[in-house]
N, C-alpha and C positions, 0 to 999 in steps of 0.2 A: 054677368061683367064679359065686358068683350075684352078677347088678348089680341094684342097686338101682332102681327105676322112679321118675325125677322128673318132677312134674306139669310142665307146661306154663308154669302160674305161675312154680315154682321155677323153670325157663329161664330165665323173660324177667328177674325177679329178678339173674339170675345175668349176664347179658347187661347190664343195668342197673346194676350194683355194681361192675365186672370179675371178680365172681366171689369175691372175698376180704373180709375182713373186716378195717375200718378203712381203705376204700378211700379215702376223705376224709384221714386221716392221711397214707398213700402220697401222694396229690396234694399234699398242702401240703410234702412233704418232696421232692418232683420239684419244687414252684415254687420254694421255696426255693435247692437246688442249680442249677436250669437254667434259672427263668427270672425271678427276682426281680431278676437287672440287670438288664435291660431293662422288667419293666414296675414296676418303681417309680419311673423315669426320664422313660418313654416310654410312650405312648401306644398301648392304653390302660392306665391304671394299675389296680393292683389295686386293689379297693374303689369304683371311679368308677362312679355308678351311670348318670349321663349317659355317659359314653364306650362302656360293656358292655352298655344297655339294647337298642341298634338291632343289636347282635351277640348277644344272648342271646335274642332273636327269631327269629336264623335256626336256633337250636335246637344245643346240645351236639356231635350229631353232626356238623354241618358248621362248625363251630368245631373238632373234632377233625380234622377234615379238612383245612382250610387250613391246621395247626401242622403236620402231616404233611409236606405238600406247599408248603410256604412261602406267604407273601404280602406283598407289598412289602418293605421293608427286610428281615423275619424269615425268616433260610433253613430250608430244610427240618428238622424236628425241633425248631426252634428254635437251630440249630447245634448240639444235642446229638446226632450220627448214634447214640449206640450206648440213644438211649431206643426203648423199645418202643410199640408204639402203645396197649396199654394204657397205661402209665405216660403218656402225652401225655393220652389221654382224662383219666385219675384227674386229671391237674393241671389240665385246661381245666376240669371239673366243681368244683374248688375254687376255681376265679378264679373261676366262673360266683356258687358260693355266696356268697363276699365284698361281691357288685355287689348282691347281693338284699334 
């Protein structure tokens, strides 16, 4: 069986998008199921540009790591231990997108 060669740019794109089409839709679904309960009532609220601004400056990877490890009142993985790191990254990217 032949393996296709993948360019460095394609590998980088897969890393950024999580390697799946519709990653934003997946992020929205994860947010709705696992994050909305807190992030509609507690800070940072979804879409709150002022609250998200300093967090966005830290970068998506740092935010994803914070969610995976937990921070402040937020438990590891936001309390949804079954979420994969890719699920969390997709949700973080969705939430960042809503604050821009």
